[in-house]
N, CA, C, O and the ligand as a Tripos MOL2 file, in Angstrom:
@<TRIPOS>MOLECULE
protein
  269   267    68     0     0
PROTEIN
NO_CHARGES

@<TRIPOS>ATOM
      1 N         -38.9290    2.3760   11.3370 N.3       1 MET1
      2 CA        -38.1720    3.4170   10.8060 C.3       1 MET1
      3 C         -37.2980    2.9700    9.6790 C.2       1 MET1
      4 O         -36.6010    1.9570    9.7290 O.2       1 MET1
      5 N         -37.3760    3.7980    8.6410 N.am      2 PRO2
      6 CA        -36.6390    3.5440    7.3370 C.3       2 PRO2
      7 C         -35.3370    3.7300    7.4420 C.2       2 PRO2
      8 O         -34.9000    4.4930    8.3040 O.2       2 PRO2
      9 N         -34.5270    3.0760    6.5990 N.am      3 ILE3
     10 CA        -33.0850    3.2100    6.5950 C.3       3 ILE3
     11 C         -32.7340    4.5780    6.1030 C.2       3 ILE3
     12 O         -32.9040    4.8420    4.9130 O.2       3 ILE3
     13 N         -32.2750    5.4320    6.9030 N.am      4 GLY4
     14 CA        -32.1340    6.8940    6.4320 C.3       4 GLY4
     15 C         -30.9660    7.1110    5.5460 C.2       4 GLY4
     16 O         -30.2360    6.1590    5.2700 O.2       4 GLY4
     17 N         -30.7470    8.2640    5.0960 N.am      5 ASP5
     18 CA        -29.7110    8.6670    4.3000 C.3       5 ASP5
     19 C         -28.2970    8.6120    5.1490 C.2       5 ASP5
     20 O         -27.2100    8.2940    4.6670 O.2       5 ASP5
     21 N         -28.5370    8.9730    6.4580 N.am      6 ASP6
     22 CA        -27.4360    9.0080    7.3860 C.3       6 ASP6
     23 C         -26.5840    7.7920    7.1600 C.2       6 ASP6
     24 O         -25.3940    7.9340    6.8780 O.2       6 ASP6
     25 N         -27.1410    6.5860    7.2710 N.am      7 ARG7
     26 CA        -26.4190    5.3460    7.2340 C.3       7 ARG7
     27 C         -25.6760    5.1500    5.8180 C.2       7 ARG7
     28 O         -24.5610    4.6430    5.6960 O.2       7 ARG7
     29 N         -26.4510    5.6170    4.8070 N.am      8 ASN8
     30 CA        -25.7930    5.4880    3.4570 C.3       8 ASN8
     31 C         -24.6850    6.3770    3.3180 C.2       8 ASN8
     32 O         -23.7470    6.0500    2.5910 O.2       8 ASN8
     33 N         -24.6830    7.5220    3.9650 N.am      9 ASP9
     34 CA        -23.6630    8.5270    3.9030 C.3       9 ASP9
     35 C         -22.4320    7.9760    4.6010 C.2       9 ASP9
     36 O         -21.3210    8.1990    4.1190 O.2       9 ASP9
     37 N         -22.5790    7.2570    5.7330 N.am     10 ARG10
     38 CA        -21.6420    6.7260    6.3480 C.3      10 ARG10
     39 C         -20.9730    5.5670    5.6310 C.2      10 ARG10
     40 O         -19.7530    5.4370    5.7290 O.2      10 ARG10
     41 N         -21.6040    4.8300    5.0090 N.am     11 GLU11
     42 CA        -21.1870    3.6810    4.2120 C.3      11 GLU11
     43 C         -20.4890    4.3210    2.9750 C.2      11 GLU11
     44 O         -19.6000    3.6820    2.4130 O.2      11 GLU11
     45 N         -20.7890    5.3470    2.6020 N.am     12 HIS12
     46 CA        -20.1650    5.9800    1.3850 C.3      12 HIS12
     47 C         -18.8930    6.6210    1.8500 C.2      12 HIS12
     48 O         -17.9440    6.6800    1.0680 O.2      12 HIS12
     49 N         -18.7990    7.1010    3.0490 N.am     13 VAL13
     50 CA        -17.4050    7.7070    3.5030 C.3      13 VAL13
     51 C         -16.5070    6.5270    3.6970 C.2      13 VAL13
     52 O         -15.3490    6.5720    3.2830 O.2      13 VAL13
     53 N         -16.9800    5.4800    4.3020 N.am     14 LYS14
     54 CA        -16.1840    4.2340    4.4860 C.3      14 LYS14
     55 C         -15.5520    3.8580    3.1240 C.2      14 LYS14
     56 O         -14.3420    3.7100    2.9480 O.2      14 LYS14
     57 N         -16.5020    3.7220    2.1920 N.am     15 TYR15
     58 CA        -16.0180    3.2930    0.7530 C.3      15 TYR15
     59 C         -14.9880    4.1910    0.1500 C.2      15 TYR15
     60 O         -13.9970    3.7730   -0.4470 O.2      15 TYR15
     61 N         -15.2820    5.4660    0.3440 N.am     16 VAL16
     62 CA        -14.2600    6.4970   -0.2160 C.3      16 VAL16
     63 C         -12.9030    6.3770    0.5070 C.2      16 VAL16
     64 O         -11.8330    6.4820   -0.0930 O.2      16 VAL16
     65 N         -13.0100    6.1510    1.8330 N.am     17 GLN17
     66 CA        -11.6650    6.0810    2.6560 C.3      17 GLN17
     67 C         -10.9810    4.7900    2.2420 C.2      17 GLN17
     68 O          -9.7520    4.7250    2.2210 O.2      17 GLN17
     69 N         -11.7250    3.7970    1.9240 N.am     18 ASN18
     70 CA        -11.0070    2.4670    1.4520 C.3      18 ASN18
     71 C         -10.4580    2.7850    0.0970 C.2      18 ASN18
     72 O          -9.3410    2.3430   -0.1710 O.2      18 ASN18
     73 N         -11.1020    3.4970   -0.7890 N.am     19 VAL19
     74 CA        -10.4900    3.7170   -2.0170 C.3      19 VAL19
     75 C          -9.1630    4.5930   -1.8370 C.2      19 VAL19
     76 O          -8.1290    4.3630   -2.4640 O.2      19 VAL19
     77 N          -9.2990    5.5190   -1.0010 N.am     20 ILE20
     78 CA         -8.0080    6.3760   -0.8450 C.3      20 ILE20
     79 C          -6.9500    5.4690   -0.1620 C.2      20 ILE20
     80 O          -5.7810    5.5580   -0.5370 O.2      20 ILE20
     81 N          -7.2780    4.6430    0.7720 N.am     21 LYS21
     82 CA         -6.3970    3.6580    1.3160 C.3      21 LYS21
     83 C          -5.6600    2.8470    0.1210 C.2      21 LYS21
     84 O          -4.4430    2.8330   -0.0590 O.2      21 LYS21
     85 N          -6.5130    2.2570   -0.5640 N.am     22 GLU22
     86 CA         -6.1280    1.4330   -1.7190 C.3      22 GLU22
     87 C          -5.1900    2.2300   -2.5910 C.2      22 GLU22
     88 O          -4.1030    1.7800   -2.9550 O.2      22 GLU22
     89 N          -5.6100    3.3450   -2.8930 N.am     23 LYS23
     90 CA         -4.6400    4.2490   -3.7910 C.3      23 LYS23
     91 C          -3.2880    4.3620   -3.2760 C.2      23 LYS23
     92 O          -2.2800    4.1890   -3.9600 O.2      23 LYS23
     93 N          -3.3090    4.6830   -1.9440 N.am     24 GLU24
     94 CA         -2.0540    4.9490   -1.1990 C.3      24 GLU24
     95 C          -1.0290    3.7550   -1.2870 C.2      24 GLU24
     96 O           0.1760    3.8790   -1.5070 O.2      24 GLU24
     97 N          -1.7510    2.5120   -1.0660 N.am     25 SER25
     98 CA         -0.7990    1.3180   -0.8760 C.3      25 SER25
     99 C          -0.7430    0.4830   -2.1960 C.2      25 SER25
    100 O          -0.3470   -0.6830   -2.1820 O.2      25 SER25
    101 N          -1.1480    1.1100   -3.3290 N.am     26 THR26
    102 CA         -1.2100    0.3470   -4.4830 C.3      26 THR26
    103 C           0.1530    0.8810   -5.2970 C.2      26 THR26
    104 O           0.1040    1.6300   -6.2730 O.2      26 THR26
    105 N           1.0920    0.4710   -4.8410 N.am     27 ASN27
    106 CA          2.4600    0.7180   -5.5860 C.3      27 ASN27
    107 C           2.7460   -0.6260   -6.2010 C.2      27 ASN27
    108 O           2.9960   -1.6160   -5.5130 O.2      27 ASN27
    109 N           2.7020   -0.6330   -7.4840 N.am     28 LEU28
    110 CA          3.0600   -1.8140   -8.2180 C.3      28 LEU28
    111 C           4.4610   -1.8390   -8.7420 C.2      28 LEU28
    112 O           5.0420   -0.8090   -9.0850 O.2      28 LEU28
    113 N           4.9670   -2.9760   -8.7960 N.am     29 CYS29
    114 CA          6.3260   -3.0530   -9.2050 C.3      29 CYS29
    115 C           6.4070   -2.9970  -10.7930 C.2      29 CYS29
    116 O           5.7580   -3.7430  -11.5260 O.2      29 CYS29
    117 N           7.1990   -2.1180  -11.1810 N.am     30 PRO30
    118 CA          7.2420   -1.8800  -12.7110 C.3      30 PRO30
    119 C           7.8310   -3.1770  -13.5060 C.2      30 PRO30
    120 O           7.6710   -3.3860  -14.7080 O.2      30 PRO30
    121 N           8.4530   -3.8960  -12.7110 N.am     31 LYS31
    122 CA          9.1100   -5.1090  -13.3730 C.3      31 LYS31
    123 C           8.2070   -6.2350  -13.5300 C.2      31 LYS31
    124 O           8.1910   -6.8630  -14.5890 O.2      31 LYS31
    125 N           7.4320   -6.5460  -12.5250 N.am     32 CYS32
    126 CA          6.5720   -7.6980  -12.6960 C.3      32 CYS32
    127 C           5.1980   -7.3220  -12.4250 C.2      32 CYS32
    128 O           4.3610   -8.1850  -12.6900 O.2      32 CYS32
    129 N           4.8010   -6.2670  -11.9760 N.am     33 GLY33
    130 CA          3.3010   -5.9010  -11.5810 C.3      33 GLY33
    131 C           2.9340   -6.1940  -10.3830 C.2      33 GLY33
    132 O           1.8870   -5.6850   -9.9840 O.2      33 GLY33
    133 N           3.6620   -7.0530   -9.5270 N.am     34 SER34
    134 CA          3.2230   -7.3720   -8.1440 C.3      34 SER34
    135 C           3.2420   -6.0320   -7.2070 C.2      34 SER34
    136 O           3.8540   -5.0010   -7.4880 O.2      34 SER34
    137 N           2.5290   -6.2290   -6.1540 N.am     35 LYS35
    138 CA          2.5430   -5.0520   -5.2350 C.3      35 LYS35
    139 C           3.8660   -4.8900   -4.5300 C.2      35 LYS35
    140 O           4.6180   -5.8190   -4.2360 O.2      35 LYS35
    141 N           4.0840   -3.5240   -4.2760 N.am     36 LEU36
    142 CA          5.2550   -3.1420   -3.4920 C.3      36 LEU36
    143 C           4.9790   -3.1100   -2.0270 C.2      36 LEU36
    144 O           3.9890   -2.5000   -1.6230 O.2      36 LEU36
    145 N           5.7330   -3.6850   -1.2510 N.am     37 VAL37
    146 CA          5.3820   -3.6090    0.2990 C.3      37 VAL37
    147 C           6.4910   -2.7790    0.9990 C.2      37 VAL37
    148 O           7.6610   -2.7350    0.6190 O.2      37 VAL37
    149 N           6.0330   -2.2020    1.9480 N.am     38 LEU38
    150 CA          7.0790   -1.2830    2.7550 C.3      38 LEU38
    151 C           7.8750   -2.3290    3.5810 C.2      38 LEU38
    152 O           7.3620   -3.2510    4.2150 O.2      38 LEU38
    153 N           9.2440   -2.0490    3.4830 N.am     39 ARG39
    154 CA         10.2140   -2.8040    4.2700 C.3      39 ARG39
    155 C          11.1250   -1.8560    4.9920 C.2      39 ARG39
    156 O          11.2450   -0.6550    4.7490 O.2      39 ARG39
    157 N          11.7560   -2.5560    5.9200 N.am     40 VAL40
    158 CA         12.7890   -1.7480    6.6460 C.3      40 VAL40
    159 C          14.2270   -2.5100    6.4730 C.2      40 VAL40
    160 O          14.3350   -3.7360    6.4820 O.2      40 VAL40
    161 N          15.1230   -1.7550    6.3440 N.am     41 VAL41
    162 CA         16.5950   -2.3810    6.0760 C.3      41 VAL41
    163 C          16.9790   -2.8670    7.5700 C.2      41 VAL41
    164 O          16.9290   -2.1440    8.5650 O.2      41 VAL41
    165 N          17.3160   -4.0340    7.5470 N.am     42 LYS42
    166 CA         17.6730   -4.7560    8.6890 C.3      42 LYS42
    167 C          19.3320   -4.8950    8.8370 C.2      42 LYS42
    168 O          19.8240   -5.0740    9.9510 O.2      42 LYS42
    169 N          20.0920   -4.8090    7.7360 N.am     43 GLN43
    170 CA         21.4590   -4.9750    7.7540 C.3      43 GLN43
    171 C          21.9050   -3.8630    6.8250 C.2      43 GLN43
    172 O          21.1770   -3.1420    6.1430 O.2      43 GLN43
    173 N          23.3700   -3.8480    6.9260 N.am     44 SER44
    174 CA         24.0210   -2.7180    6.4110 C.3      44 SER44
    175 C          23.8850   -1.3070    6.9170 C.2      44 SER44
    176 O          23.0800   -1.0630    7.8160 O.2      44 SER44
    177 N          24.6750   -0.3150    6.3540 N.am     45 VAL45
    178 CA         24.7190    0.9890    6.9500 C.3      45 VAL45
    179 C          23.4720    1.7020    7.0340 C.2      45 VAL45
    180 O          23.2850    2.5720    7.8850 O.2      45 VAL45
    181 N          22.6340    1.3700    6.2030 N.am     46 ASN46
    182 CA         21.2730    1.8590    6.0730 C.3      46 ASN46
    183 C          20.2150    1.3330    7.0410 C.2      46 ASN46
    184 O          19.0330    1.5710    6.7970 O.2      46 ASN46
    185 N          20.5600    0.6380    8.1180 N.am     47 GLU47
    186 CA         19.7120   -0.0010    8.8020 C.3      47 GLU47
    187 C          18.6890    1.0030    9.4770 C.2      47 GLU47
    188 O          19.0260    2.0750    9.9810 O.2      47 GLU47
    189 N          17.4060    0.5180    9.4210 N.am     48 GLY48
    190 CA         16.2850    1.2910    9.9320 C.3      48 GLY48
    191 C          15.6640    2.1690    8.7730 C.2      48 GLY48
    192 O          14.5630    2.7040    8.9000 O.2      48 GLY48
    193 N          16.4210    2.2810    7.6620 N.am     49 ASN49
    194 CA         15.6080    3.0020    6.4640 C.3      49 ASN49
    195 C          14.5670    2.2500    5.9380 C.2      49 ASN49
    196 O          14.6160    1.0200    5.9230 O.2      49 ASN49
    197 N          13.5580    2.9320    5.4720 N.am     50 GLU50
    198 CA         12.4000    2.2380    4.8410 C.3      50 GLU50
    199 C          12.5540    2.3190    3.2780 C.2      50 GLU50
    200 O          13.0110    3.3070    2.7030 O.2      50 GLU50
    201 N          12.1170    1.1580    2.6450 N.am     51 PHE51
    202 CA         12.0370    1.1220    1.1910 C.3      51 PHE51
    203 C          10.9990    0.1840    0.7490 C.2      51 PHE51
    204 O          10.6500   -0.7280    1.4990 O.2      51 PHE51
    205 N          10.5160    0.3280   -0.3310 N.am     52 TYR52
    206 CA          9.4310   -0.5600   -0.9600 C.3      52 TYR52
    207 C          10.1610   -1.6030   -1.6550 C.2      52 TYR52
    208 O          11.0270   -1.2940   -2.4730 O.2      52 TYR52
    209 N           9.8650   -2.8940   -1.3810 N.am     53 GLY53
    210 CA         10.3830   -4.0970   -2.0410 C.3      53 GLY53
    211 C           9.0870   -4.8060   -2.7040 C.2      53 GLY53
    212 O           7.9250   -4.7020   -2.3110 O.2      53 GLY53
    213 N           9.4930   -5.4340   -3.6310 N.am     54 CYS54
    214 CA          8.5700   -6.2440   -4.5470 C.3      54 CYS54
    215 C           7.9310   -7.4430   -3.5310 C.2      54 CYS54
    216 O           8.6780   -8.0870   -2.7950 O.2      54 CYS54
    217 N           6.6440   -7.6430   -3.5670 N.am     55 SER55
    218 CA          6.1900   -8.7390   -2.8540 C.3      55 SER55
    219 C           6.3590   -9.9950   -3.5060 C.2      55 SER55
    220 O           5.9740  -11.0630   -3.0320 O.2      55 SER55
    221 N           6.9760   -9.8480   -4.6660 N.am     56 ASN56
    222 CA          7.2980  -11.1850   -5.3680 C.3      56 ASN56
    223 C           8.7680  -11.6320   -5.0230 C.2      56 ASN56
    224 O           9.2820  -12.5820   -5.6120 O.2      56 ASN56
    225 N           9.4250  -10.9220   -4.0570 N.am     57 TYR57
    226 CA         10.7810  -11.2040   -3.5440 C.3      57 TYR57
    227 C          10.7840  -12.6410   -3.0730 C.2      57 TYR57
    228 O           9.7530  -13.0900   -2.5730 O.2      57 TYR57
    229 N          11.8250  -13.3740   -3.1890 N.am     58 PRO58
    230 CA         12.9950  -13.1190   -3.9170 C.3      58 PRO58
    231 C          13.0080  -13.3380   -5.4670 C.2      58 PRO58
    232 O          14.0200  -13.1680   -6.1470 O.2      58 PRO58
    233 N          11.7940  -13.7320   -5.9650 N.am     59 LYS59
    234 CA         11.7680  -13.8860   -7.5110 C.3      59 LYS59
    235 C          12.0820  -12.6440   -8.2090 C.2      59 LYS59
    236 O          12.7320  -12.6370   -9.2540 O.2      59 LYS59
    237 N          11.6030  -11.5380   -7.6140 N.am     60 CYS60
    238 CA         11.8530  -10.2580   -8.2040 C.3      60 CYS60
    239 C          12.6020   -9.4370   -7.1600 C.2      60 CYS60
    240 O          12.1920   -9.4610   -5.9990 O.2      60 CYS60
    241 N          13.5960   -8.7630   -7.4640 N.am     61 ARG61
    242 CA         14.2840   -8.0120   -6.4890 C.3      61 ARG61
    243 C          14.2900   -6.5810   -6.5860 C.2      61 ARG61
    244 O          15.1980   -5.8500   -6.1890 O.2      61 ARG61
    245 N          13.0980   -6.1830   -7.2010 N.am     62 TYR62
    246 CA         12.9200   -4.7150   -7.5640 C.3      62 TYR62
    247 C          12.7720   -3.9790   -6.0430 C.2      62 TYR62
    248 O          12.0870   -4.5280   -5.1800 O.2      62 TYR62
    249 N          13.3490   -2.9120   -5.8240 N.am     63 THR63
    250 CA         13.2010   -2.0760   -4.7880 C.3      63 THR63
    251 C          13.1800   -0.5960   -5.1970 C.2      63 THR63
    252 O          13.7410   -0.1780   -6.2100 O.2      63 THR63
    253 N          12.4510    0.2080   -4.2850 N.am     64 ALA64
    254 CA         12.2830    1.7290   -4.6200 C.3      64 ALA64
    255 C          12.3490    2.3390   -3.2090 C.2      64 ALA64
    256 O          11.8480    1.8700   -2.1870 O.2      64 ALA64
    257 N          13.0480    3.4520   -3.3410 N.am     65 THR65
    258 CA         13.3370    4.1550   -2.0850 C.3      65 THR65
    259 C          12.0110    4.8670   -1.7780 C.2      65 THR65
    260 O          11.2540    5.1960   -2.6910 O.2      65 THR65
    261 N          11.7460    5.0920   -0.5360 N.am     66 VAL66
    262 CA         10.5130    5.8970    0.0530 C.3      66 VAL66
    263 C          10.9060    7.4020    0.0290 C.2      66 VAL66
    264 O          11.8710    7.8730    0.6300 O.2      66 VAL66
    265 N          10.0880    8.0430   -0.6920 N.am     67 ILE67
    266 CA         10.1690    9.5770   -0.8870 C.3      67 ILE67
    267 C           9.5540   10.1900    0.3230 C.2      67 ILE67
    268 O           9.4870   11.4140    0.4290 O.2      67 ILE67
    269 ZN          8.4850   -7.2820   -8.9190 Zn       68 ZN68
@<TRIPOS>BOND
     1     1     2 1
     2     2     3 1
     3     3     4 2
     4     3     5 am
     5     5     6 1
     6     6     7 1
     7     7     8 2
     8     7     9 am
     9     9    10 1
    10    10    11 1
    11    11    12 2
    12    11    13 am
    13    13    14 1
    14    14    15 1
    15    15    16 2
    16    15    17 am
    17    17    18 1
    18    18    19 1
    19    19    20 2
    20    19    21 am
    21    21    22 1
    22    22    23 1
    23    23    24 2
    24    23    25 am
    25    25    26 1
    26    26    27 1
    27    27    28 2
    28    27    29 am
    29    29    30 1
    30    30    31 1
    31    31    32 2
    32    31    33 am
    33    33    34 1
    34    34    35 1
    35    35    36 2
    36    35    37 am
    37    37    38 1
    38    38    39 1
    39    39    40 2
    40    39    41 am
    41    41    42 1
    42    42    43 1
    43    43    44 2
    44    43    45 am
    45    45    46 1
    46    46    47 1
    47    47    48 2
    48    47    49 am
    49    49    50 1
    50    50    51 1
    51    51    52 2
    52    51    53 am
    53    53    54 1
    54    54    55 1
    55    55    56 2
    56    55    57 am
    57    57    58 1
    58    58    59 1
    59    59    60 2
    60    59    61 am
    61    61    62 1
    62    62    63 1
    63    63    64 2
    64    63    65 am
    65    65    66 1
    66    66    67 1
    67    67    68 2
    68    67    69 am
    69    69    70 1
    70    70    71 1
    71    71    72 2
    72    71    73 am
    73    73    74 1
    74    74    75 1
    75    75    76 2
    76    75    77 am
    77    77    78 1
    78    78    79 1
    79    79    80 2
    80    79    81 am
    81    81    82 1
    82    82    83 1
    83    83    84 2
    84    83    85 am
    85    85    86 1
    86    86    87 1
    87    87    88 2
    88    87    89 am
    89    89    90 1
    90    90    91 1
    91    91    92 2
    92    91    93 am
    93    93    94 1
    94    94    95 1
    95    95    96 2
    96    95    97 am
    97    97    98 1
    98    98    99 1
    99    99   100 2
   100    99   101 am
   101   101   102 1
   102   102   103 1
   103   103   104 2
   104   103   105 am
   105   105   106 1
   106   106   107 1
   107   107   108 2
   108   107   109 am
   109   109   110 1
   110   110   111 1
   111   111   112 2
   112   111   113 am
   113   113   114 1
   114   114   115 1
   115   115   116 2
   116   115   117 am
   117   117   118 1
   118   118   119 1
   119   119   120 2
   120   119   121 am
   121   121   122 1
   122   122   123 1
   123   123   124 2
   124   123   125 am
   125   125   126 1
   126   126   127 1
   127   127   128 2
   128   127   129 am
   129   129   130 1
   130   130   131 1
   131   131   132 2
   132   131   133 am
   133   133   134 1
   134   134   135 1
   135   135   136 2
   136   135   137 am
   137   137   138 1
   138   138   139 1
   139   139   140 2
   140   139   141 am
   141   141   142 1
   142   142   143 1
   143   143   144 2
   144   143   145 am
   145   145   146 1
   146   146   147 1
   147   147   148 2
   148   147   149 am
   149   149   150 1
   150   150   151 1
   151   151   152 2
   152   151   153 am
   153   153   154 1
   154   154   155 1
   155   155   156 2
   156   155   157 am
   157   157   158 1
   158   158   159 1
   159   159   160 2
   160   159   161 am
   161   161   162 1
   162   162   163 1
   163   163   164 2
   164   163   165 am
   165   165   166 1
   166   166   167 1
   167   167   168 2
   168   167   169 am
   169   169   170 1
   170   170   171 1
   171   171   172 2
   172   171   173 am
   173   173   174 1
   174   174   175 1
   175   175   176 2
   176   175   177 am
   177   177   178 1
   178   178   179 1
   179   179   180 2
   180   179   181 am
   181   181   182 1
   182   182   183 1
   183   183   184 2
   184   183   185 am
   185   185   186 1
   186   186   187 1
   187   187   188 2
   188   187   189 am
   189   189   190 1
   190   190   191 1
   191   191   192 2
   192   191   193 am
   193   193   194 1
   194   194   195 1
   195   195   196 2
   196   195   197 am
   197   197   198 1
   198   198   199 1
   199   199   200 2
   200   199   201 am
   201   201   202 1
   202   202   203 1
   203   203   204 2
   204   203   205 am
   205   205   206 1
   206   206   207 1
   207   207   208 2
   208   207   209 am
   209   209   210 1
   210   210   211 1
   211   211   212 2
   212   211   213 am
   213   213   214 1
   214   214   215 1
   215   215   216 2
   216   215   217 am
   217   217   218 1
   218   218   219 1
   219   219   220 2
   220   219   221 am
   221   221   222 1
   222   222   223 1
   223   223   224 2
   224   223   225 am
   225   225   226 1
   226   226   227 1
   227   227   228 2
   228   227   229 am
   229   229   230 1
   230   230   231 1
   231   231   232 2
   232   231   233 am
   233   233   234 1
   234   234   235 1
   235   235   236 2
   236   235   237 am
   237   237   238 1
   238   238   239 1
   239   239   240 2
   240   239   241 am
   241   241   242 1
   242   242   243 1
   243   243   244 2
   244   243   245 am
   245   245   246 1
   246   246   247 1
   247   247   248 2
   248   247   249 am
   249   249   250 1
   250   250   251 1
   251   251   252 2
   252   251   253 am
   253   253   254 1
   254   254   255 1
   255   255   256 2
   256   255   257 am
   257   257   258 1
   258   258   259 1
   259   259   260 2
   260   259   261 am
   261   261   262 1
   262   262   263 1
   263   263   264 2
   264   263   265 am
   265   265   266 1
   266   266   267 1
   267   267   268 2
@<TRIPOS>SUBSTRUCTURE
     1 MET1         2 RESIDUE 1 A MET
     2 PRO2         6 RESIDUE 1 A PRO
     3 ILE3        10 RESIDUE 1 A ILE
     4 GLY4        14 RESIDUE 1 A GLY
     5 ASP5        18 RESIDUE 1 A ASP
     6 ASP6        22 RESIDUE 1 A ASP
     7 ARG7        26 RESIDUE 1 A ARG
     8 ASN8        30 RESIDUE 1 A ASN
     9 ASP9        34 RESIDUE 1 A ASP
    10 ARG10       38 RESIDUE 1 A ARG
    11 GLU11       42 RESIDUE 1 A GLU
    12 HIS12       46 RESIDUE 1 A HIS
    13 VAL13       50 RESIDUE 1 A VAL
    14 LYS14       54 RESIDUE 1 A LYS
    15 TYR15       58 RESIDUE 1 A TYR
    16 VAL16       62 RESIDUE 1 A VAL
    17 GLN17       66 RESIDUE 1 A GLN
    18 ASN18       70 RESIDUE 1 A ASN
    19 VAL19       74 RESIDUE 1 A VAL
    20 ILE20       78 RESIDUE 1 A ILE
    21 LYS21       82 RESIDUE 1 A LYS
    22 GLU22       86 RESIDUE 1 A GLU
    23 LYS23       90 RESIDUE 1 A LYS
    24 GLU24       94 RESIDUE 1 A GLU
    25 SER25       98 RESIDUE 1 A SER
    26 THR26      102 RESIDUE 1 A THR
    27 ASN27      106 RESIDUE 1 A ASN
    28 LEU28      110 RESIDUE 1 A LEU
    29 CYS29      114 RESIDUE 1 A CYS
    30 PRO30      118 RESIDUE 1 A PRO
    31 LYS31      122 RESIDUE 1 A LYS
    32 CYS32      126 RESIDUE 1 A CYS
    33 GLY33      130 RESIDUE 1 A GLY
    34 SER34      134 RESIDUE 1 A SER
    35 LYS35      138 RESIDUE 1 A LYS
    36 LEU36      142 RESIDUE 1 A LEU
    37 VAL37      146 RESIDUE 1 A VAL
    38 LEU38      150 RESIDUE 1 A LEU
    39 ARG39      154 RESIDUE 1 A ARG
    40 VAL40      158 RESIDUE 1 A VAL
    41 VAL41      162 RESIDUE 1 A VAL
    42 LYS42      166 RESIDUE 1 A LYS
    43 GLN43      170 RESIDUE 1 A GLN
    44 SER44      174 RESIDUE 1 A SER
    45 VAL45      178 RESIDUE 1 A VAL
    46 ASN46      182 RESIDUE 1 A ASN
    47 GLU47      186 RESIDUE 1 A GLU
    48 GLY48      190 RESIDUE 1 A GLY
    49 ASN49      194 RESIDUE 1 A ASN
    50 GLU50      198 RESIDUE 1 A GLU
    51 PHE51      202 RESIDUE 1 A PHE
    52 TYR52      206 RESIDUE 1 A TYR
    53 GLY53      210 RESIDUE 1 A GLY
    54 CYS54      214 RESIDUE 1 A CYS
    55 SER55      218 RESIDUE 1 A SER
    56 ASN56      222 RESIDUE 1 A ASN
    57 TYR57      226 RESIDUE 1 A TYR
    58 PRO58      230 RESIDUE 1 A PRO
    59 LYS59      234 RESIDUE 1 A LYS
    60 CYS60      238 RESIDUE 1 A CYS
    61 ARG61      242 RESIDUE 1 A ARG
    62 TYR62      246 RESIDUE 1 A TYR
    63 THR63      250 RESIDUE 1 A THR
    64 ALA64      254 RESIDUE 1 A ALA
    65 THR65      258 RESIDUE 1 A THR
    66 VAL66      262 RESIDUE 1 A VAL
    67 ILE67      266 RESIDUE 1 A ILE
    68 ZN68       269 GROUP 0 **** ****
């Protein structure tokens, strides 16, 4: 049985989903170009709030609020 198009389609869907995922998570720090990671405030009055912090922390202290 030859490898059908069905399998290729599934591989393609997987690939596209990965691309979308990659796009969603690719927030780059405007200061140093590192990836931004989702963090949660653990101290202060804003405890529990989510924000993006630079993965280069503490070298880079850039943060962005989650919209
Ligand atoms: Zn940074």
